[in-house]
C-alpha positions in Angstrom: 173.5 -33.5 190.7 173.8 -36.1 188.3 177.7 -36.2 187.9 177.9 -32.5 187.6 175.2 -32.1 184.8 176.4 -35.0 183.0 179.9 -33.9 183.2 178.7 -30.6 181.7 177.2 -31.8 178.6 179.9 -34.1 177.6 182.4 -31.5 176.2 184.3 -32.4 173.0 187.6 -34.0 172.8 188.9 -30.5 172.0 187.8 -28.9 175.4 190.5 -27.2 177.8 192.4 -29.2 180.4 193.9 -27.7 183.5 197.3 -29.5 184.2 199.0 -29.8 187.5 202.9 -29.5 187.4 205.2 -29.3 190.3 207.9 -27.3 188.1 205.6 -24.2 188.0 205.8 -23.5 191.7 207.9 -20.2 191.7 206.5 -19.2 188.1 203.9 -16.8 188.6 205.3 -13.3 188.0 203.4 -10.0 187.5 204.5 -7.5 185.0 203.6 -4.1 185.6 203.0 -1.9 182.5 206.1 -0.3 181.2 208.5 -2.5 182.8 211.1 -4.4 180.6 210.6 -8.0 180.0 212.7 -10.4 182.4 214.8 -13.1 180.5 213.8 -16.6 181.4 215.8 -19.8 181.3 213.7 -22.0 178.8 212.2 -25.2 180.6 212.5 -28.3 178.4 209.3 -30.2 179.8 209.6 -34.1 179.5 206.0 -34.5 178.8 205.7 -31.8 175.9 204.2 -33.3 172.6 206.4 -32.4 169.5 204.4 -30.3 167.0 201.4 -31.1 168.9 198.8 -29.1 171.0 199.6 -29.8 174.7 195.7 -30.1 175.5 194.1 -31.8 172.3 197.2 -33.5 170.8 196.4 -31.9 167.5 198.5 -29.9 165.0 198.1 -26.9 163.1 198.2 -23.0 164.2 200.0 -23.7 167.6 201.2 -21.1 170.2 204.7 -21.9 171.5 205.2 -20.9 175.0 208.3 -18.4 175.7 209.6 -20.2 178.5 209.0 -23.8 178.1 208.4 -26.2 175.3 204.8 -26.6 175.6 202.4 -25.5 172.7 198.7 -25.1 172.5 196.0 -24.1 170.1 194.2 -20.5 171.1 191.0 -22.4 171.4 192.3 -25.0 173.8 193.7 -22.5 176.3 191.4 -21.9 179.5 189.9 -19.3 178.8 190.4 -19.3 175.2 192.8 -16.9 173.7 190.9 -14.4 171.7 192.8 -12.6 169.0 196.4 -12.7 168.2 198.7 -14.0 170.9 200.7 -11.3 172.8 204.6 -11.0 172.5 206.5 -13.4 174.8 203.4 -15.3 175.4 203.8 -17.9 178.3 201.5 -21.0 178.7 199.1 -21.9 181.5 201.8 -23.9 183.1 204.3 -21.0 183.4 201.9 -18.2 184.4 198.8 -18.7 186.7 195.5 -18.2 184.7 193.5 -17.9 188.1 193.4 -14.0 187.3 190.3 -14.7 184.7 187.8 -16.3 187.3 184.5 -15.0 186.9 183.2 -16.7 190.3 183.6 -19.9 192.5 180.8 -22.1 192.6 181.4 -25.0 194.7 184.5 -26.6 197.0 184.9 -30.4 197.8 187.6 -33.0 198.2 187.9 -34.8 195.2 190.0 -37.7 194.0 193.3 -37.1 192.2 196.4 -39.0 191.1 198.6 -40.2 193.5 201.5 -38.0 194.2 199.7 -34.8 193.2 198.5 -34.1 196.6 199.6 -31.7 199.3 200.2 -32.3 203.1 196.7 -31.8 204.0 195.2 -34.3 201.6 193.4 -37.4 203.1 194.0 -40.8 201.7 191.3 -43.4 201.0 193.0 -46.7 200.3 196.4 -47.2 199.1 196.2 -45.3 195.7 193.4 -43.0 196.1 194.2 -39.3 197.1 191.6 -36.7 197.9 192.6 -32.9 197.3 190.6 -29.8 198.3 189.3 -28.2 194.9 187.5 -25.4 193.8 184.7 -25.4 190.9 185.5 -22.1 188.9 183.3 -20.4 186.2 185.8 -18.4 183.9 185.4 -14.9 182.5 183.9 -15.2 178.8 183.0 -18.7 179.2 179.7 -20.3 179.8 178.8 -22.9 182.6 179.7 -25.7 180.1 183.3 -24.7 180.6 183.6 -24.7 184.4 186.4 -27.0 185.8 187.8 -27.9 189.3 190.9 -26.2 190.3 193.1 -27.6 193.2 193.8 -25.5 196.4 197.4 -25.5 195.9 197.2 -23.6 192.6 195.1 -21.0 194.5 197.6 -20.7 197.4 200.5 -20.3 194.7 198.8 -17.6 193.1 198.1 -15.5 196.5 201.3 -13.8 197.0 201.2 -12.1 193.7 197.1 -11.8 193.3 195.7 -10.7 196.6 192.6 -10.1 195.4 192.2 -13.7 194.6 192.5 -14.4 198.3 189.8 -11.9 198.9 187.4 -13.9 196.4 188.0 -17.2 198.0 187.4 -15.8 201.5 184.0 -14.1 200.3 183.1 -17.4 198.9 183.7 -19.1 202.1 181.6 -16.4 203.8 178.8 -17.0 201.5 179.0 -20.8 202.0 178.7 -20.5 205.7 175.9 -18.2 205.8 173.8 -20.2 203.4 170.8 -21.8 205.1 170.8 -24.5 202.4 171.7 -28.2 203.4 174.3 -30.3 201.4 171.3 -32.4 199.7 169.8 -29.1 198.5 172.5 -27.0 197.1 173.2 -27.3 193.4 176.4 -25.4 192.1 175.5 -25.7 188.6 171.7 -25.9 187.5 171.1 -28.4 184.6 169.3 -25.2 182.9 172.5 -23.3 182.8 173.9 -25.8 180.4 171.1 -26.6 178.2 170.8 -24.4 175.1 167.5 -22.6 175.0 168.2 -20.6 171.7 171.1 -20.0 169.1 170.8 -16.1 168.2 174.0 -15.9 165.7 177.0 -17.8 164.1 180.3 -17.1 163.0 183.2 -19.0 161.2 183.5 -21.3 158.6 182.3 -25.0 158.5 185.2 -26.6 160.1 185.3 -23.9 162.9 181.9 -22.7 163.2 180.8 -21.0 166.4 177.4 -20.3 167.7 176.3 -17.5 170.1 174.0 -19.2 172.5 171.5 -18.2 175.2 171.0 -20.7 177.8 168.1 -21.6 179.7 167.1 -19.6 182.9 169.9 -17.1 182.0 169.3 -13.5 180.8 170.6 -12.4 177.4 173.7 -10.8 179.1 175.1 -14.2 179.8 175.3 -15.5 176.0 178.6 -17.0 175.0 180.0 -18.2 171.8 180.2 -21.7 171.6 182.0 -24.2 169.4 179.6 -26.4 167.1 181.2 -29.5 168.7 180.6 -28.4 172.4 176.9 -27.9 171.7 176.5 -30.8 169.5 174.1 -32.5 171.7 171.6 -29.6 170.7 171.1 -30.4 167.3 167.4 -29.3 167.1 168.2 -25.7 168.3 171.0 -25.3 165.9 168.7 -26.6 163.2 165.8 -24.3 164.3 168.6 -21.4 164.2 169.5 -22.4 160.6 165.9 -22.4 159.5 164.9 -18.8 160.9 168.1 -17.3 159.3 167.1 -18.9 155.9 163.7 -17.5 156.2 164.9 -14.1 157.2 167.2 -13.9 154.0 164.6 -15.2 151.6 162.0 -12.9 153.4 164.4 -9.9 153.1 164.6 -10.6 149.5 160.9 -10.7 148.6 160.7 -7.5 150.7 163.2 -5.8 148.6 161.4 -7.1 145.2 157.8 -6.0 146.4 158.9 -2.9 148.0 156.7 -0.4 145.9 153.4 -2.3 145.9 153.7 -3.4 149.6 151.1 -1.1 151.1 148.5 -1.6 148.4 149.1 -5.5 148.3 148.4 -5.4 152.3 145.4 -3.3 151.9 144.0 -5.4 149.1 144.6 -8.7 151.2 142.9 -7.1 154.3 139.7 -7.0 152.6 139.8 -10.7 151.6 138.5 -12.3 154.6 138.3 -15.9 154.9 136.5 -17.9 157.5 137.8 -20.9 158.8 135.4 -23.8 159.0 137.6 -26.1 160.8 140.8 -25.7 163.1 143.7 -24.5 160.9 146.3 -27.4 160.1 149.1 -25.1 160.8 148.3 -25.2 164.5 149.7 -28.1 166.3 146.5 -28.7 168.5 142.6 -28.6 167.5 140.6 -25.5 168.7 137.4 -25.6 170.4 134.3 -24.3 168.4 133.9 -21.3 170.5 137.9 -20.8 170.1 137.4 -21.0 166.3 134.6 -18.5 166.4 136.9 -16.2 168.3 139.5 -16.5 165.6 137.4 -15.7 162.9 136.2 -12.7 164.8 139.7 -11.4 165.2 140.5 -11.9 161.3 137.4 -10.5 160.2 137.9 -7.4 162.6 141.4 -7.0 161.4 140.2 -7.2 157.8 137.9 -4.4 158.4 140.6 -2.5 160.6 138.6 -2.6 163.4 140.0 -2.7 166.9 138.6 -5.4 169.2 138.8 -6.9 172.9 138.4 -10.6 173.6 136.6 -10.5 176.8 136.0 -14.4 177.7 135.8 -15.7 180.9 139.2 -16.7 182.5 140.8 -20.2 181.4 138.7 -20.1 178.0 141.8 -19.8 176.1 142.2 -15.9 175.0 145.8 -16.7 174.7 145.5 -19.5 172.2 142.9 -17.4 170.1 145.5 -14.5 169.8 148.4 -16.9 169.1 146.1 -18.7 166.1 145.2 -15.2 164.8 149.0 -14.1 164.8 149.9 -17.6 163.0 147.2 -17.3 160.7 148.6 -14.3 159.5 152.2 -15.4 159.3 151.1 -18.6 157.4 149.3 -16.9 154.8 151.9 -14.2 154.2 149.6 -11.4 154.7 151.5 -9.7 157.2 155.1 -10.4 157.7 156.0 -7.5 159.9 156.8 -8.4 163.4 154.0 -8.3 165.8 154.2 -7.0 169.6 152.7 -8.7 172.3 152.6 -6.7 175.4 152.0 -8.8 178.7 152.5 -8.7 182.6 155.9 -9.8 183.4 154.3 -12.9 185.4 152.5 -14.1 182.3 155.4 -14.1 180.0 156.6 -17.8 180.4 153.1 -18.6 179.7 152.9 -17.0 176.5 156.3 -18.4 175.4 155.3 -22.2 176.3 151.7 -21.5 174.5 153.6 -20.0 171.4 156.1 -23.1 171.5 153.1 -25.5 172.0 150.5 -24.0 169.2 152.8 -22.3 166.7 156.6 -23.5 166.7 157.1 -22.4 163.7 157.0 -18.5 164.9 160.2 -17.1 166.3 159.3 -15.6 169.7 161.5 -13.4 171.5 161.1 -12.0 175.2 162.4 -8.3 175.2 163.2 -8.3 179.0 166.1 -8.0 181.3 169.0 -5.5 182.1 170.0 -2.8 179.8 172.9 -5.1 178.4 170.5 -7.9 177.8 168.0 -5.6 175.9 171.3 -4.4 173.9 172.0 -7.9 172.9 168.5 -8.5 171.8 168.2 -5.7 169.8 171.7 -6.5 168.1 171.1 -10.2 167.4 167.4 -10.8 167.4 165.5 -7.8 166.3 167.3 -7.4 162.7 168.3 -9.5 159.5 172.1 -10.5 159.5 174.4 -7.2 158.8 174.9 -8.4 155.2 171.4 -8.1 154.3 170.6 -4.6 156.1 171.4 -3.0 152.8 168.8 -4.4 151.0 166.1 -2.4 152.6 166.5 0.9 154.4 165.3 1.0 158.0 163.1 4.0 158.8 163.5 5.6 162.3 161.8 3.7 164.9 161.1 0.9 162.6 162.0 -2.7 163.4 163.1 -4.8 160.2 162.8 -8.4 161.3 160.3 -11.3 160.7 160.8 -12.1 164.8 157.5 -12.2 167.0 158.3 -10.2 170.3 156.9 -11.2 173.3 157.6 -8.1 176.2 156.3 -6.9 179.4 154.5 -4.0 180.3 157.5 -2.3 182.1 159.9 -2.3 179.0 159.8 -0.6 175.7 161.2 -1.4 172.3 163.5 1.6 172.1 
């Protein structure tokens, strides 16, 4: 693994950090609901940054710790704090953040600053100290924000969080039962930190966040990411902005031509135009027999006749179908979503061929768990919420310009 997936895609300077401080040995306290808050003596930390965030060294909207002189931005916490800060908020140096662990991914001896190790550390040379650390994925955060946490932080939290010890023991049990060698083991696959598509955004230009779907991960593992954290994926950001702008424009056009919508479609369906050459809106060139198949599909569609492509295997029925849908989209004849029903084993091939031949079309695979399909319905099938009032949605109708790829085992609703 190339330096832990290129150091987790080179996160921005604002990324959260996990500090180790010996002064917090006995500061892990658990408060039961309904109990009164205990009075703490405020700790004056020597390395506290006055009026600056302890993580990113920037000012503005800081959260001050109740029991020490540290201050943080809510976004710099690990995990980031969503919503307003609770009363008597305490920083990560005063209370353990390990209760927010989603899963433990790896464990190894890693170098750290001399003097921060425990008795069981091993020294290599005079200055370098190796400490046992765990690679942690946090709840509500993607694999881009995984961090290495020293074992001593776990040991200090065990007495107040017994379930955490169970989680660590289960991790070691799974690692011991795994049959993979050290050379084959990969804690974080590069695809898990590679943006597949962006499906929503929020915030202003200074603090814009994108709802990201990662490659090889389902929709129920989408997470909100700051733009600076995914700045290496500008093509995906531009693609999302392009689709969103196109959706807004199309919604306005539909609202204007609502009355004559059906009559216009019927009129255009009768106007069949044959392609003499491979269309320019396709990124490749069709063979003569594929061009004939495209014209056959377009002619049958204009006559509202159902047809079947019965070519032999390997002659490009998928490409002919994609070219047909792309022709309707490019000519603006039918802007409604199209549904492609295909076996689960061929879905990736359909997605790949769409990206190769018609990258201008927005392809969605409606698969996965109930939670994943719920995310798809909420963010992928519809226009943004502020545009929904433009046109009423009939029962069972998908109001969107998206082009859907699904399996035979799934249904839209």
